[in-house]
C-alpha positions in Angstrom: 122.0 71.6 79.1 120.8 70.3 82.4 118.5 72.8 84.0 119.7 76.0 82.3 116.7 77.4 80.5 118.8 80.1 78.8 120.8 77.4 77.0 117.6 75.9 75.7 116.4 79.3 74.4 119.8 79.7 72.6 119.5 76.1 71.3 116.0 77.0 69.9 117.3 80.2 68.3 120.1 78.3 66.6 117.7 75.6 65.4 115.4 78.3 64.1 118.3 79.9 62.1 119.1 76.4 60.7 115.4 76.2 59.7 114.8 73.2 62.0 111.6 74.7 63.3 110.3 71.6 65.0 113.6 71.3 66.9 113.4 74.9 67.8 109.9 74.5 69.3 111.2 71.5 71.3 114.0 73.6 72.8 111.6 76.4 73.6 109.1 74.0 75.3 111.9 72.5 77.4 112.9 76.0 78.5 109.3 76.7 79.5 109.2 73.4 81.5 112.3 74.5 83.4 110.9 77.9 83.9 112.1 81.2 82.4 112.2 84.7 83.8 109.7 86.6 81.7 108.2 83.7 79.8 111.0 83.9 77.2 109.9 80.7 75.6 106.5 82.2 74.8 108.1 85.2 73.1 110.3 82.9 71.1 107.5 80.6 70.0 105.3 83.6 69.0 108.1 85.1 67.0 108.8 81.7 65.3 105.1 81.3 64.4 105.0 84.9 63.1 108.1 84.4 61.0 106.5 81.2 59.5 103.3 83.1 58.7 101.3 81.1 61.2 99.5 84.1 62.6 96.8 82.2 64.4 99.4 80.3 66.5 101.5 83.5 67.0 98.4 85.3 68.2 97.6 82.5 70.7 101.1 82.6 72.1 101.0 86.3 72.6 97.7 86.0 74.4 99.0 83.2 76.6 102.1 85.4 77.3 100.0 88.4 78.2 97.8 86.3 80.5 100.8 84.7 82.2 102.6 88.0 82.7 99.5 89.7 84.1 99.0 86.9 86.6 102.6 87.6 87.8 101.9 91.3 88.1 104.0 92.3 85.2 101.4 94.7 83.8 103.7 96.7 81.5 105.1 93.6 79.9 101.6 92.1 79.6 100.3 95.3 77.9 103.2 95.0 75.4 102.3 91.4 74.6 98.7 92.4 74.1 99.7 95.1 71.7 101.8 92.5 69.8 98.8 90.2 69.7 96.6 92.9 68.3 99.2 93.6 65.5 99.2 89.9 64.7 95.4 89.7 64.7 95.3 92.2 61.9 97.3 89.7 59.7 94.9 86.9 60.3 
């Protein structure tokens, strides 16, 4: 996919649907290395972990997402990620 982070996100989503979770994470990580717009890879990884019932990892990804967004001055999006983290925390 060269340097198109969106294609890696889509590849990860397809791998997730095929239940190839390790492959999905690899695609999401590559997208993150390339650089996504709103940290899309972190959203995807948090959702994957949540779907798998790994709430500790999902929580960690949401916190990382919120911190990253806040550093980039995306406060509204960071607040939403923190809210998602709090919902996940209740499941731990």
